[in-house]
N, C-alpha and C positions, 0 to 999 in steps of 0.2 A: 721785471713786471710783476714784482710781488704786489703790487695794488691791485692786481687783480686774480693772482693764484694764491695767495696766504704764504706761509714759510716765510724765512728770513729775506730781508730787503728794505726797501723804502717803501712807506706809506704816509699817503696825505691824511691828516686827521684834525679834529678837534679837540681841545684838553677839559676835561671836564670836571677833574678833581685833580690836586696834587698835593704832595705834603713829605714832611718826614714819615717814616716809620719805626718799629722796634728794631733795633741794632745798628741804628743810625743810616740805614736805607733812606734813598729818596724814591716814590713812587709816584707813578705819572698815569692818570686814569683816561685813556686815548677813545675816542670814536671814529671809528675808521669813516672818511667821507668819499665812498665811491661807490658809484651804482650797483656793483657787484660786490656789497659790503662783505668783509672777510671776518669782521668783528665789529661788536658795540659794547662801547664803555668795560672795556677791560684793561686791568692793572699791568702795568710794566714796571720795572724796575732799573732805575738809572746806574749805568756804569759808573763804578766808584769813582775812576780816575777825575771826570768831571761833574759828579753829581752836583756839587752846590750852583754850576753855571748851567747845568741843565734845570734845576729848579728855578731859577731865576728867569729862563727862557719860557718856561712853563706857565709860571706865575702870572709874566707880561702877556703871554697869549690867551690866558684865563682872562684876566681883566679887562683884556682890550678887544677879543673877539676874534685874533687872528689864528688863522690856520697854523699847522706845522708839518712838516715832512720830518718823520721819525725812520731813523734806522734801526729796524729790530733784529735780533739774532732768530725770533720767530713769532709767528703771530698769535700763540698760544698764553693763557693768562699766566702773568708774574716770569714773562720773558724778560731778557736785558735789552735796554733801549741804549742802543751804541753812542746815537747822534740826535740830535732835537733843534730844528732850525723854522724858524717864522717864517710866514708865506703872506706877502701883503694882501690884503683883502682887494 
């Protein structure tokens, strides 16, 4: 139940910004979409193994307005985002 408590786990979010960062990282700014928001407009770093695929998902979600579910290593700024899946509106 990370959506309510914070810390590691799954979060339903909107993508606010995304793109490449220095050093070859891919970053995604997420806005937690829950009545008890744990964070707003916070940057997360895409896990290295699937960073290009995660960038594609984030770009499509940003362009289309779809929400995403994100598996976050933690809810703190610049924590690793392990998975990112689009959710049909």
